[in-house]
C-alpha positions in Angstrom: -10.6 -1.3 -6.0 -10.4 2.3 -7.2 -8.8 4.7 -5.2 -10.5 8.0 -5.7 -9.9 11.8 -4.6 -11.7 13.5 -2.2 -13.4 15.4 -5.0 -14.7 12.1 -6.7 -16.0 11.0 -3.1 -18.1 13.7 -3.5 -19.3 13.1 -6.4 -20.2 10.0 -6.0 -22.0 10.7 -3.0 -24.1 13.1 -5.3 -24.2 10.4 -8.1 -25.2 8.2 -5.8 -28.2 10.8 -4.6 -29.6 11.4 -8.5 -29.1 8.0 -9.3 -30.8 5.7 -6.8 -32.3 7.7 -6.1 -31.7 8.5 -2.4 -32.1 11.5 0.2 -28.6 13.1 1.3 -30.3 12.4 4.7 -31.1 8.8 4.2 -27.5 8.2 2.8 -26.3 9.0 5.8 -28.4 7.8 8.1 -27.4 4.2 5.8 -23.7 5.1 6.2 -24.3 5.6 10.6 -26.3 2.2 10.5 -23.3 0.3 9.0 -21.2 2.7 11.5 -23.7 1.4 14.6 -23.7 -2.3 13.6 -19.6 -2.2 13.6 -19.4 -0.7 17.0 -22.3 -2.5 18.7 -20.1 -5.9 16.7 -17.5 -4.8 19.6 -19.6 -5.8 22.7 -18.5 -2.4 24.1 -21.3 -3.3 26.5 -22.3 -1.0 29.3 -19.9 1.7 28.1 -20.5 5.4 27.9 -19.7 7.1 24.3 -18.7 10.0 23.8 -19.0 11.7 20.5 -17.2 14.8 19.2 -18.9 15.9 16.7 -18.3 19.2 14.0 -21.2 20.8 12.0 -20.9 19.4 8.7 -22.0 15.9 7.2 -19.1 14.3 9.6 -20.6 15.7 12.1 -24.4 14.2 10.8 -22.8 11.3 10.3 -21.3 11.0 15.0 -25.0 12.5 15.4 -27.0 9.4 13.6 -24.4 6.8 15.4 -25.5 8.7 18.7 -29.1 8.0 18.4 -28.5 5.0 16.9 -27.1 4.3 20.0 -29.4 6.0 22.5 -31.6 3.8 20.4 -30.2 0.5 21.7 -29.9 1.5 25.1 -26.3 2.6 25.4 -25.2 5.4 27.6 -24.1 8.3 25.2 -23.0 12.1 25.5 -22.4 14.5 22.8 -20.2 16.9 22.5 -20.8 19.3 19.2 -17.5 21.7 18.7 -19.3 25.2 18.4 -18.2 28.2 15.9 -21.1 30.4 16.1 -22.3 28.9 12.5 -24.9 27.2 11.5 -24.1 23.7 10.9 -24.9 21.7 7.2 -28.7 20.7 6.4 -28.5 17.4 7.2 -26.1 18.0 10.3 -29.0 20.7 11.4 -31.8 18.0 10.8 -29.8 14.9 12.6 -29.7 17.4 16.0 -33.4 18.5 15.9 -33.8 14.6 15.9 -31.8 13.8 18.5 -33.0 17.0 20.8 -36.4 14.8 20.3 -34.6 11.4 22.4 -31.9 13.2 24.8 -31.0 16.5 26.6 -26.9 15.1 26.9 -26.2 17.4 24.4 -23.2 19.7 24.9 -21.4 22.6 23.4 -17.3 23.3 23.7 -16.6 26.8 22.4 -13.1 26.5 24.4 -10.6 24.6 25.9 -12.6 24.9 29.3 -15.8 23.4 28.0 -13.2 20.4 27.4 -14.7 17.1 29.7 -14.3 14.9 31.9 -13.9 11.1 30.7 -13.9 7.6 33.2 -11.1 5.7 31.5 -13.7 2.8 29.6 -15.3 5.2 28.2 -14.9 5.3 24.2 -14.4 7.9 22.2 -16.2 8.6 18.5 -14.5 11.2 16.8 -17.0 12.7 13.9 -15.2 16.0 14.3 -14.0 16.5 10.6 -14.4 14.7 7.3 -13.2 13.5 3.6 -14.1 17.8 3.2 -11.3 19.3 5.1 -9.1 21.5 3.3 -7.0 22.9 5.2 -5.2 22.2 9.0 -6.7 22.5 12.5 -6.4 25.3 14.3 -8.2 26.8 17.6 -10.4 25.3 19.5 -10.2 22.4 16.6 -6.2 21.6 17.2 -7.2 22.1 21.1 -9.8 19.8 21.2 -8.0 17.3 19.1 -5.1 17.7 21.3 -6.7 16.6 24.2 -8.4 13.7 23.0 -5.0 12.1 22.3 -3.9 13.2 25.4 -6.5 10.5 26.8 -5.8 7.1 27.2 -9.2 6.3 25.9 -11.0 4.0 22.3 -10.7 6.5 19.8 -13.1 5.3 16.7 -12.9 7.9 13.7 -15.6 8.3 11.5 -14.5 8.2 7.6 -11.1 9.1 8.3 -9.3 10.7 11.8 -10.0 14.4 12.4 -7.4 16.3 11.1 -6.2 13.8 8.1 -6.3 15.1 4.5 -7.7 12.5 2.6 -5.5 12.6 -0.7 -2.5 15.2 0.6 0.3 15.2 3.3 -1.0 15.9 6.8 2.5 15.6 7.8 2.5 19.2 9.9 -1.3 18.9 10.7 -2.5 18.3 14.5 -4.7 14.7 13.9 -6.0 12.6 15.7 -4.8 9.6 16.7 -7.1 6.7 16.4 -7.4 3.5 17.4 -10.3 2.2 14.8 -11.1 4.4 11.7 -14.6 3.5 10.4 -14.5 4.1 6.4 -17.2 4.6 3.7 -17.1 2.1 0.1 -13.3 2.0 -0.5 -9.7 3.0 0.9 -8.6 6.9 0.9 -5.2 7.9 -0.6 -3.7 8.8 3.3 -4.9 5.2 4.7 -1.9 3.8 2.4 1.3 6.4 3.1 3.3 4.5 5.8 3.2 8.9 7.3 -0.1 8.5 8.6 0.3 5.4 10.0 0.2 6.3 13.8 -3.4 8.1 13.2 -5.5 5.7 11.4 -5.5 2.3 13.8 -7.1 -0.3 12.4 -8.7 0.6 9.2 -12.6 -1.0 8.6 -14.2 0.0 5.4 -18.3 -0.3 5.3 -20.6 -1.0 2.7 -22.9 1.9 2.4 -24.2 0.6 -1.2 -22.4 4.1 -3.2 -23.6 3.5 -6.5 -21.6 0.7 -8.6 -22.0 2.4 -12.1 -19.9 5.6 -11.0 -17.1 3.6 -9.0 -17.0 1.0 -12.8 -17.1 4.4 -15.0 -14.9 7.0 -13.3 -11.2 7.0 -13.9 -9.1 7.0 -11.0 -5.0 7.6 -10.3 -4.7 5.0 -8.5 -5.9 1.7 -7.2 -5.3 -1.2 -5.2 -4.8 -4.4 -6.0 -7.0 -6.8 -5.5 -6.9 -11.2 -6.2 -9.7 -10.7 -9.2 -7.2 -8.4 -10.8 -4.1 -11.1 -10.5 -6.4 -14.5 -11.6 -6.7 -12.0 -14.8 -3.5 -11.7 -15.4 -2.3 -15.1 -14.4 -1.6 -17.7 -17.4 -1.9 -21.4 -16.1 1.0 -23.8 -17.3 -0.4 -25.3 -20.7 -0.7 -29.5 -20.5 2.1 -30.0 -23.5 4.8 -27.5 -22.7 8.0 -28.0 -22.3 11.5 -26.2 -20.2 11.6 -23.8 -23.4 7.7 -22.4 -23.0 8.9 -20.6 -20.4 11.6 -18.5 -20.9 15.0 -18.2 -19.8 16.2 -15.7 -17.1 19.7 -14.7 -16.6 20.5 -13.1 -12.3 23.4 -11.0 -12.1 23.8 -11.3 -8.8 25.9 -11.6 -5.5 30.1 -10.7 -4.0 32.4 -11.9 -1.7 30.6 -11.7 1.6 27.3 -11.7 -0.4 26.4 -15.1 -1.6 23.4 -15.2 0.5 21.2 -12.3 -1.7 22.1 -13.9 -5.0 20.7 -17.7 -3.3 17.4 -15.7 -2.3 17.1 -14.4 -5.7 17.4 -17.4 -7.6 15.7 -19.5 -5.7 12.5 -17.6 -5.7 13.6 -16.9 -9.8 12.9 -20.7 -10.0 9.9 -20.9 -8.0 8.3 -18.4 -9.9 7.9 -21.1 -12.5 10.7 -19.6 -14.7 12.0 -22.7 -17.4 15.6 -21.8 -17.9 18.2 -19.4 -14.6 22.0 -18.8 -15.5 23.4 -16.9 -12.6 26.3 -14.6 -13.5 28.1 -14.4 -10.2 31.8 -14.6 -9.3 34.3 -17.2 -9.1 34.2 -16.5 -4.9 30.1 -18.4 -4.9 30.4 -20.9 -7.6 30.3 -23.8 -5.1 27.9 -21.8 -3.0 25.5 -21.5 -5.8 25.9 -24.7 -7.7 25.5 -26.0 -4.4 22.6 -24.8 -2.6 20.5 -23.9 -5.7 21.6 -26.9 -7.9 18.8 -26.1 -10.8 19.7 -23.1 -11.7 23.2 -22.5 -14.2 26.0 -21.1 -13.8 28.7 -18.2 -15.2 31.4 -16.7 -13.2 33.8 -13.5 -13.8 35.9 -11.7 -11.2 37.0 -13.4 -7.7 35.0 -11.8 -5.4 32.4 -9.6 -7.2 31.5 -9.4 -11.1 33.9 -7.3 -13.4 32.4 -8.7 -17.3 28.9 -9.3 -19.2 29.6 -12.6 -19.9 27.2 -14.1 -23.2 23.6 -12.5 -22.5 21.9 -12.9 -25.8 20.2 -15.7 -24.9 18.3 -14.5 -21.6 14.5 -13.4 -21.9 15.1 -11.5 -18.8 17.7 -9.6 -16.8 17.8 -9.4 -12.9 21.0 -7.2 -12.0 21.6 -6.6 -8.0 21.2 -8.7 -5.1 24.9 -8.5 -3.3 26.5 -6.8 -5.9 27.9 -5.2 -3.9 29.4 -2.0 -4.7 32.7 -1.6 -7.3 33.7 0.5 -9.6 33.6 -2.0 -12.4 29.8 -1.9 -11.6 29.2 1.2 -14.1 31.1 -0.2 -17.1 29.3 -3.6 -16.5 25.9 -2.1 -16.2 26.5 0.3 -19.5 27.2 -2.8 -21.1 24.5 -4.9 -20.7 22.3 -2.3 -21.5 23.8 -2.0 -25.0 23.7 -5.9 -25.5 20.4 -5.9 -24.6 16.8 -3.9 -25.1 14.5 -6.8 -23.1 13.2 -5.1 -20.4 15.1 -6.3 -17.2 14.8 -5.1 -13.3 17.6 -3.3 -11.4 17.7 -3.7 -7.5 19.6 -3.3 -4.1 23.6 -1.8 -6.0 22.3 -1.9 -9.1 20.1 0.7 -7.9 23.3 2.2 -5.9 25.8 1.9 -8.8 23.2 4.1 -10.8 23.4 6.7 -7.9 26.8 7.5 -8.5 26.7 8.2 -12.2 23.0 9.2 -13.0 23.9 8.6 -16.7 23.2 5.6 -16.8 19.4 6.3 -16.2 19.2 7.0 -19.8 20.3 4.3 -21.0 17.7 1.9 -19.5 15.9 -0.5 -21.7 12.4 0.9 -22.0 10.0 -0.6 -20.1 11.9 -2.2 -17.5 11.9 -2.2 -13.5 13.5 -0.9 -10.3 12.8 -1.7 -7.1 14.1 0.4 -5.1 13.4 1.0 -1.1 12.4 4.7 -0.3 16.6 5.2 0.9 17.5 3.7 -2.4 14.9 5.7 -4.3 16.2 8.8 -2.9 19.8 8.1 -3.9 19.2 8.5 -7.2 15.8 10.9 -7.7 15.9 13.0 -4.8 14.7 14.0 -1.3 10.6 14.0 -0.9 8.9 16.3 1.3 6.5 14.1 1.9 5.3 10.4 0.8 2.4 12.2 -1.3 5.2 14.0 -3.1 7.7 11.1 -3.4 4.5 9.6 -5.4 4.3 12.0 -7.7 7.9 11.9 -8.4 7.9 8.6 -9.4 5.3 8.9 -11.2 6.8 11.5 -13.2 10.3 9.8 -13.7 8.3 6.6 -15.1 7.6 8.7 -17.4 10.8 10.5 -18.4 12.4 6.9 -18.3 9.4 5.0 -19.9 10.3 3.1 -17.6 8.5 1.1 -14.2 9.3 1.7 -10.1 8.5 -0.3 -7.3 9.3 1.9 -4.5 9.2 -1.5 -1.7 7.6 -1.2 1.4 4.0 -2.1 2.8 0.9 -1.1 0.8 4.0 -1.2 -2.0 3.6 1.6 -5.3 4.0 0.8 -8.4 4.4 3.4 -11.0 4.4 2.9 -14.8 4.9 5.4 -17.5 1.0 5.9 -18.0 1.0 7.7 -15.1 -1.2 5.4 -12.9 -0.2 4.1 -10.0 -0.7 0.4 -8.3 -0.8 0.0 -4.7 0.4 -4.0 -3.7 -2.5 -5.1 -0.9 -0.6 -8.3 0.0 2.2 -8.2 3.0 2.9 -7.9 6.1 5.9 -6.5 8.3 7.3 -9.8 9.0 8.4 -9.1 5.7 10.3 -6.4 6.6 13.8 -8.1 7.1 17.5 -9.0 4.7 16.9 -10.6 1.9 12.9 -9.9 1.0 14.0 -8.0 -1.4 16.4 -10.3 -3.2 13.1 -12.5 -3.7 11.0 -10.1 -5.5 13.7 -9.4 -7.9 13.6 -13.2 -8.6 10.1 -13.5 -8.7 9.8 -10.2 -11.4 13.1 -11.7 -13.2 11.5 -15.1 -14.0 7.7 -13.6 -15.1 9.7 -11.0 -17.3 11.0 -13.9 -18.9 7.8 -16.7 -18.9 7.0 -13.3 -20.9 4.6 -11.6 -18.9 4.4 -7.5 -19.6 6.1 -5.4 -17.2 3.1 -4.2 -16.3 1.8 -7.8 -15.0 5.4 -8.6 -14.1 5.1 -5.6 -11.6 1.6 -6.6 -10.4 1.6 -10.2 -10.3 5.1 -10.3 -8.8 4.9 -8.0 -5.9 1.5 -9.9 -5.5 2.4 -12.9 -5.1 5.5 -11.7 -2.7 3.3 -10.5 -0.3 1.3 -13.7 -0.2 3.4 -15.7 -0.1 5.0 -13.7 3.1 1.7 -13.5 4.6 1.5 -17.7 4.5 5.2 -17.4 5.5 3.6 -15.4 8.5 0.8 -17.4 9.0 2.8 -20.6 9.0 5.9 -19.1 11.8 4.9 -15.4 13.2 6.2 -12.0 11.7 9.3 -12.1 14.3 10.0 -15.9 12.8 9.5 -15.5 9.4 13.3 -15.0 7.2 13.3 -14.4 3.3 13.6 -18.0 2.8 10.5 -18.7 3.6 9.3 -16.3 1.5 9.8 -18.3 -1.4 9.5 -21.6 0.2 5.4 -20.4 0.4 5.4 -19.1 -3.5 4.0 -22.4 -4.0 0.3 -21.8 -1.9 0.3 -18.4 -3.6 -0.3 -20.1 -6.9 -1.9 -22.4 -5.3 -4.8 -19.4 -4.3 -4.3 -17.9 -7.9 -5.1 -20.8 -9.3 -7.7 -21.8 -6.9 -10.1 -18.5 -7.7 -9.7 -18.7 -10.8 -10.2 -22.5 -11.3 
């Protein structure tokens, strides 16, 4: 699913109007009807709807929704934010239409016009939509703050008022919605953690905007889908053997952190890799040979890995889980980087090592993958003022260093050297648990060894990781699931891909 900017969404509307063809007011009616259909399906029987409208097209949506709800017999009051200027053409048309069937229409001109509610009343926010380009102030901000202070359920149309579609709203006054009814596709603002408190549950409504525009218009960002994963996934061939699926090498583990190595190795094997060699310290030998008997082991050092060992036969290398932070690891990474030009995966303490000596960045083989969480990203690349700046910084550094960066979190963000960004669509909050990142490292390293190109390994690895996490949460709850559960449910994730591709 492409993620379009606010300007592109406006162009999409215009393209649909010109090429369907359909009038602007009828397209607004279509959107309002879809919103009304969702609202009535929630069984808000005998509720009083309080609909707040600006005087732009978002307010026009609100007026059309109000009229449709009135025609279905619901109790509806309309409140229009009044600045003394005329509304948009479609707003004015819908204002005339609702005046024909209701007199319960009020104009808010100052704080003294703010209405009192019953606790059970439903608020519909249709004040400002995608076209908003400056923070709310004056009576607009006062109204939003007042609505936020109430205990009532709030439903926003298009996006919460005060929220920018594709720029940071960190210092804005924004409606805190329980539900957001948005149109056609996700907006960038919905996918970033800084806006979590505003959107509530997001519901995408198909208002049949032109598919031709969506197909032909380029987008800087994309949300991954099962269909995309089907196009990447390579089913196993019947006449194959373990050599057909690559040899992965993992550098992981140290005294007290061998669990990370076990989780990473288990996930790597469950990703479908043919052979796995784990480079570990001597202290973890018995642990790994017992816990993951399918893996081969090479030891170096006692409490932590001190030297590289043989890696010439590895098709892909993953470095970092449980490695520990030791000065010798700067030389270890330099040695690994010099011995192979294959793309590799760097995670956890490999990233922390790079943060202590940033000259290592220029030595990373082209096409390699870094998988930081936000704090690790900041240690390496510096702070960002907000989530939107962090995305741009990731894209910039991916291009400069010719690497892929998976910025981990809900909707993990994958930046590419080509300047395109992808958001992963699977996963849940139960995956915010120790070892989850180690599992991701194992999966992606295994996919690289199986000759998936780096972008494919990033996209498919993150998707499988999240999908397995979704299966694990369904089985044991988000609270009770562990990172090991993610590995255990990788089989179900692969079966989903194989079943969808069949």
